[in-house]
C-alpha positions as CSV (number, residue, x, y, z in Angstrom):
1,M,13.5,5.6,18.4
2,S,13.4,9.2,17.7
3,S,14.0,8.7,13.9
4,I,14.8,6.3,11.1
5,A,18.3,7.8,10.9
6,E,18.8,7.0,14.8
7,L,17.7,3.4,14.3
8,I,20.0,2.9,11.6
9,R,22.9,4.6,13.4
10,M,22.3,2.2,16.4
11,A,21.9,-0.7,14.7
12,S,25.1,-0.3,12.4
13,R,27.0,-0.2,15.9
14,F,25.3,-3.2,17.2
15,P,23.7,-5.2,14.1
16,P,20.5,-7.1,15.0
17,D,19.8,-10.2,13.6
18,L,16.3,-9.4,12.3
19,V,14.4,-6.2,12.2
20,V,10.5,-6.2,12.6
21,L,9.4,-3.3,10.8
22,D,6.0,-1.4,11.3
23,G,5.7,-0.3,7.8
24,D,3.0,2.3,8.8
25,L,5.3,4.3,11.3
26,D,6.8,6.7,8.8
27,D,5.6,8.9,6.0
28,L,8.3,7.2,3.8
29,G,6.2,4.1,3.2
30,A,7.1,0.5,3.9
31,D,9.1,-0.2,0.6
32,V,11.3,3.0,1.2
33,L,12.0,2.3,4.8
34,T,12.9,-1.1,4.1
35,A,15.4,0.0,1.2
36,L,17.2,2.3,3.4
37,I,17.5,-0.5,6.3
38,H,18.3,-3.0,3.9
39,R,21.2,-0.8,2.3
40,Q,22.7,0.1,5.7
41,L,22.3,-3.3,7.3
42,P,22.3,-6.1,4.2
43,Q,23.0,-8.9,6.7
44,T,20.3,-8.3,8.7
45,G,17.1,-10.2,8.2
46,L,13.8,-8.0,7.6
47,A,10.1,-8.8,8.5
48,V,7.5,-6.1,7.5
49,V,3.8,-5.6,8.7
50,V,1.6,-3.1,7.0
51,S,-1.9,-2.1,7.6
52,K,-2.6,-1.9,3.5
53,T,-1.2,-3.8,0.9
54,F,-1.0,-4.0,-2.9
55,P,0.8,-6.5,-5.1
56,Q,3.4,-3.8,-6.2
57,L,4.3,-3.4,-2.7
58,E,4.6,-6.8,-1.8
59,E,6.7,-7.5,-5.0
60,N,8.9,-4.6,-4.0
61,L,9.4,-5.9,-0.5
62,R,10.1,-9.4,-1.4
63,K,12.8,-8.1,-3.9
64,L,14.4,-6.4,-1.1
65,G,14.9,-9.6,0.8
66,V,11.9,-9.3,3.2
67,L,11.8,-12.6,5.1
68,Y,8.4,-12.4,6.7
69,Y,5.4,-9.9,5.2
70,A,2.1,-9.6,6.8
71,V,-1.1,-7.4,6.8
72,K,-2.1,-6.1,10.1
73,P,-3.6,-7.6,12.2
74,A,-0.8,-9.8,11.8
75,E,-0.9,-12.8,14.4
76,L,1.9,-13.0,16.9
77,E,1.9,-16.7,16.3
78,A,2.7,-16.7,12.7
79,L,5.3,-14.2,13.3
80,S,6.9,-16.5,15.9
81,E,6.7,-19.5,13.5
82,A,8.3,-17.4,10.7
83,I,11.3,-16.1,12.9
84,S,11.5,-19.9,14.1
85,R,11.9,-20.7,10.3
86,I,14.4,-18.0,9.7
87,F,16.5,-18.8,12.7
88,P,16.1,-22.6,13.3
89,G,17.4,-23.5,16.6
90,R,18.4,-20.0,17.9
91,L,15.2,-19.3,19.9
């Protein structure tokens, strides 16, 4: 994707069940990116992975409805298990 706006535009046309967001990909920050995506795609589940964390960030993300939150390096098995719990029987 060339930009967050492009991602949201495309996702609005074809809403995904889940967005796995690398919170370090943009200068806006994980909480701002998550809020933008959540505002435009309220029915889409959100999983966020970041390289640095602090309690306020995690609290903000949880308030935005983030279903899975991890600090890099995130284990793919843990992410897969979380997705399976979020969408039981669909994978």
